[in-house]
Each structure stands twice: as C-alpha cells, then as structure tokens.
C-alpha positions in Angstrom: 78.2 138.0 55.2 80.5 135.1 55.8 79.2 131.6 55.8 79.6 129.2 58.7 80.3 125.4 58.5 77.2 123.4 59.3 78.9 121.6 62.2 79.8 124.8 64.2 78.2 126.5 67.2 77.9 130.2 66.3 79.1 132.8 68.7 78.2 136.4 67.7 80.5 139.2 69.0 79.1 142.7 68.5 80.9 146.0 69.0 78.5 148.7 70.3 79.0 152.4 71.0 77.5 153.0 74.4 77.5 156.8 75.1 81.2 157.5 74.4 82.7 154.0 74.9 82.9 150.9 72.7 81.5 147.8 74.4 81.4 144.1 73.5 78.2 142.1 73.4 78.5 138.3 73.0 75.8 135.8 72.3 75.5 133.2 73.6 77.3 134.4 76.8 76.0 132.5 79.8 77.9 129.5 81.2 76.7 126.3 79.5 75.1 128.0 76.4 78.0 127.4 74.0 78.6 123.7 73.5 80.7 121.7 71.0 81.2 117.9 70.8 84.2 115.6 70.2 83.4 112.4 68.4 84.8 109.4 70.1 87.3 107.3 68.2 85.8 104.7 66.0 82.4 106.4 66.0 80.7 108.5 63.4 79.9 112.1 64.3 76.3 113.0 65.0 75.4 115.4 62.2 73.1 117.4 64.4 75.8 118.2 67.0 78.4 121.0 66.5 82.0 119.8 66.5 83.6 123.2 66.5 82.9 126.9 67.3 82.7 129.8 64.9 83.0 133.4 66.1 81.6 136.2 63.9 82.2 139.9 64.5 79.7 142.7 64.0 80.4 146.4 64.1 84.2 146.5 63.9 85.4 149.9 62.6 88.5 152.1 62.6 91.1 149.3 62.6 89.6 147.6 65.7 90.4 143.9 66.4 88.6 141.3 68.5 91.1 139.0 70.2 89.9 135.6 71.5 92.4 134.2 73.9 92.5 131.2 76.2 92.3 132.2 79.8 94.7 129.5 80.8 96.9 128.6 77.8 99.6 127.0 79.9 97.0 124.5 81.3 95.7 123.6 77.8 98.5 121.2 76.8 96.1 118.8 75.2 94.7 121.5 73.0 90.9 121.5 73.6 90.9 123.9 70.7 93.4 124.0 67.8 94.7 127.4 68.9 94.9 129.4 72.1 94.4 132.7 70.2 92.0 133.8 67.4 91.6 137.2 65.9 88.6 138.8 64.2 89.0 141.9 62.0 86.7 144.0 59.8 88.3 142.2 56.8 88.1 138.8 58.4 85.1 138.8 60.7 84.7 135.0 60.9 87.0 132.5 62.6 86.4 128.8 63.2 88.1 126.9 66.1 88.6 123.7 64.2 87.4 120.4 65.8 87.4 120.5 69.6 89.1 118.0 71.8 88.5 116.5 75.2 91.3 115.9 77.6 89.6 112.7 78.6 87.0 111.2 76.1 84.6 110.2 78.9 84.4 113.7 80.6 82.9 117.1 80.0 85.4 119.9 79.7 85.4 123.7 79.7 87.5 126.0 77.5 87.5 129.4 79.3 88.5 132.4 77.2 88.6 136.1 77.0 87.2 138.2 74.2 89.0 141.6 74.0 88.2 144.6 71.9 91.4 146.3 70.9 91.8 149.6 69.1 94.1 150.2 66.1 96.9 151.3 68.5 96.7 148.1 70.5 94.9 149.5 73.5 92.2 147.4 75.1 88.7 149.0 75.0 86.6 146.3 76.6 86.6 142.6 77.5 84.2 139.7 78.4 85.0 136.2 79.5 82.6 133.5 78.1 83.4 129.7 77.9 82.8 126.7 75.7 81.5 123.4 77.1 83.1 120.4 75.3 81.2 117.1 75.6 81.7 113.7 74.1 79.6 112.8 71.1 78.3 109.4 72.1 
C-alpha cells in the first residue's frame, strides 16, 4: 500500500462491481468534508492541518484509469491546485495534489472536480463530482 504525506487529506476512490456495472465510491464525498489549508505568507504551517490532498485508488483492474479533472479549469487561473488533471492507475494508485492555493488569502475557496472511471479503451464507465474546500491556515 502506498504511503501518504502527513500533511495531506486522504480521499479514497474505490471501484466496485455492482451487478454488471463498475461504479465509483468516494470517501469523503459530501460537500465540506474534504478540506485543505494554505498557509499565509510569513506564517508557519499548522502541523495538524492538511495542506494538500492525496487520492488513493482501490479496486482498479483490467487497465482501468481514474481521472480526476477540474470541473472549471478555465476559471482556475490562479491554480488552487497544482494541476487541473490527475490520474490514478493500478500501477500508480496514489496521487498528491501538491500544496493548495487560495485565490484570496482571506477567503475560503472551493475546487470542484470530477472523478471519472475510464476503461482500457478510453470509455467512461462512471463518474462522481466531489469538491475540496480550501481555507486559510491562520
């Protein structure tokens, strides 16, 4: 099992066979449950607060891929996360976002994204749309 940095919020993404279809299950999933913090300039990061997000995949088989994609990449000019797209595979089931950023250091922000399950031929099998709340680290 891959290891996660100690300053990351963990998001687990599981692939489950439900009857004859593959489905995604993400935890945490509800709005407000996944939070990361940006440390303000000139301040020390709070060690108990996560400053990035780590996604870990479970149950990928047969060349499946999990794509994590910003819902509104064109609106994310200030790069709340380092990338707008991340990919999880059976060989690389763990991805870390890198340190998160706020568009304004005084405000709370939201990075909305899609999680897509894609088969080996590039066909989408399922999707969910969670979000990440980004807050200032006082």
